[in-house]
C-alpha angles and dihedrals in degrees: 000000000000116000141159097250136025127197118210132183122196115191136180147127125284110295095025090111096237095148093044092054091045093050094049091047091051093050093044090052089052092051088050090057101265132122122227151178126211125191129175136215119203138180123242097269120120089225134006125001132118121322142175128214109211115200136178117185121191147165088239134047111288124216102159144043114250125243095259141006123256095198134025119189115191116193085183137347099241109155091334090159088069089068106031097101087058092050107064110188131184134191086269091061125096123221118199118193140167112246089213089070097058138258123327109269114253090237090062095041089053089071090070092232118154110258122214123184117216120175099231092165096050094044090053093045090058088064111053112229093021124124132214093237091062090052088051090049092057092044094052093044091053094046095052095042105257111144121239095241098070092041090055092044092055091041092055092045090053096045104034091106091058092061140250096294093054090051093048093049093049090045091053091051091050090050089052089054092051089050091050094052093087088067089063093058122205118348137154113313130188120244111253119277135193120224109250122236093227123075123259128205126232103207145150125223091250092052089047090053090053092050091049093055093050093047089054094052106264110158102170132054130176121181148150114226116254133160124282097012101054096096090067088062092043089055096045096046095074097027103049093065090053088068096037098268137123139223124203123194105214134202093249143349093269091062092045097057094041090052090052090051089051093049091048092049086057090053101260115126106237141193139188129190128209146139133243100292091046093047088056090057093047096052099092092050091048086060087056090053091050094048093044092042094233118156120228134149123227114193108203113194101198125222136173115299179280109017110341090345115161106329096187098047131074130245138153095226102125098072094102096049090046092052103033106017101099113087122239124016098320114161113198141151126268119184128177126207114228103203142002092271091043090058084076097049095040096052089045090053091045092059090049097051093040091055095042093049097036088230136123115257125204115207114202117211128148144213092266090061101027099055101028118095123219137184105232138171114262106281109240121234109270099207089229114156117191109213132158125206106257132201110257098197130245145168095266125090109277115240106194092190098041115166105248133177094249094036094243115121124196111260123216123209126221111282097027110135111252090000099111116134143155114256116189146122098262122103107268150183125251088274092053097251115143111263138179093191115127092220092058094047091049094047096046092045090051091048096051091050096042095055089060099041095046096047117104106231092180128205094325090084089089144357110238122188134165120218114198126351123330107331125220091176124070134188115210113198143145143204125007093345087073090082098060091038091057092048092048089051092051091051092045090053091058086057093051099262109127114206137185115212116207109187106187115216099169107060097171136054089042120231106212096167093050091046090051090053091048090052095050109134092009117131100172133039132194117193115205127191143139111245136091103249104038094249096172093045090054090045092053092048089051099051109021135061102236129181116271093249103072126154130180131214112191141142135157127261156280095074112070123235109259123214092234096061091051090046090053092051092049091052091049092050093048 
């Protein structure tokens, strides 16, 4: 059966090479002219353990997993029950397994999927130095319609450092997989695609976030490794020095955020990256950055919580702490990326607004975007320029926190003549001197709020798109759930249900006038998010004037939102 997208799951124990096979398949599909998305599901182990590579290949850009999997390839059955809820199968699915690894578990057979046995282990053993995962790679490529040439080209590029013999052995295994594909019979195949003349990027959300910060001018990073944000640091570590910057691995998250404040105080745009537990530790220092009006960017790649939670799974549970976590009246910026490619543009924008407003900005990503890899078109240059308003000198006394009409005061950098000032977390006067006067606290509080509420954030505050006709129903969403929401809206439009999707990127400061314009003509709203308590739904009800008919669709991780369940809700509402 030929179709526009195919979903594939590769599963196996630690050392089976599941992720390697998945990565080569994704890159080969891109070289053959397709788009793709590859997520991963891991157990709680620090190293090793069972894993699943989750791929969706398509003739069009992919932002979401599909409802079910067309093909499940099991190199072994180790702890498969751990992942079954993440691997929805139907009688139309095909399961391919190695008879050497035992019978198909009853829980898999219960799906009604057609089961095909392929002796990966024996086929690999016939070619010394070959591995079952490379046989599986060739088999899957043949079944879904990816030619051998791009598979072998990517394979050789990946293995050339291991020598000629390793490449020949792997190539022989891939060829064996192609030959064995006839045993599996007909399965889902991609519609033909033509390789594009322009370059595409293979990138994760975490890598995209790193690229965005560098594009915007960040030249210092300090961070403590934490799942699932560590890859941002791993990408920045070798790339920051190439543009004259530096990265420091600190002893903890407290040190990381304070070092960023110090670098920014010295005039160097700075970023740190963390996840929920690390953000909790950074909150007090973020208050210091707000009070001292020092711009920094904190990228928070969310995971399941609370406490240690589920480090390797995704969830949108950190909205409340990002918005409300700082003690006192502490206005700051919270921005959420809406896709893997948008992680680049959003972090780039975050640096710009943070520098312009002299205010810390929290960027919310999550494990689903951060650690998933997508084939995307080359992101165009944004034209964003990060620039803060600097002190230009003068004979008058310098007031670092001068009360201005737009709330933004010129900032001096260390060494500027006549630009000395006191920067600290105590309440202060315009000159920066500690003060307990009510008039100073009132004026500075007003100023810090005014600079955010009077700033024109422009159209980037949200992505707004109509699907089918003139909608009277809207879905308001944010973050990684945007992908399945958009796909659900596209499907609903084919069934006569017109839908407007409002994917909010700027969480705070709120934009009531822009939201009112986005909701013009809308009678019904569905709010979709991935957390246990409907944090975004309650946030919207608190700060925005929504239509009377509002429903919410939310649940915690680790299971992703699927387009079908959103589509069903839209049809019911209409």
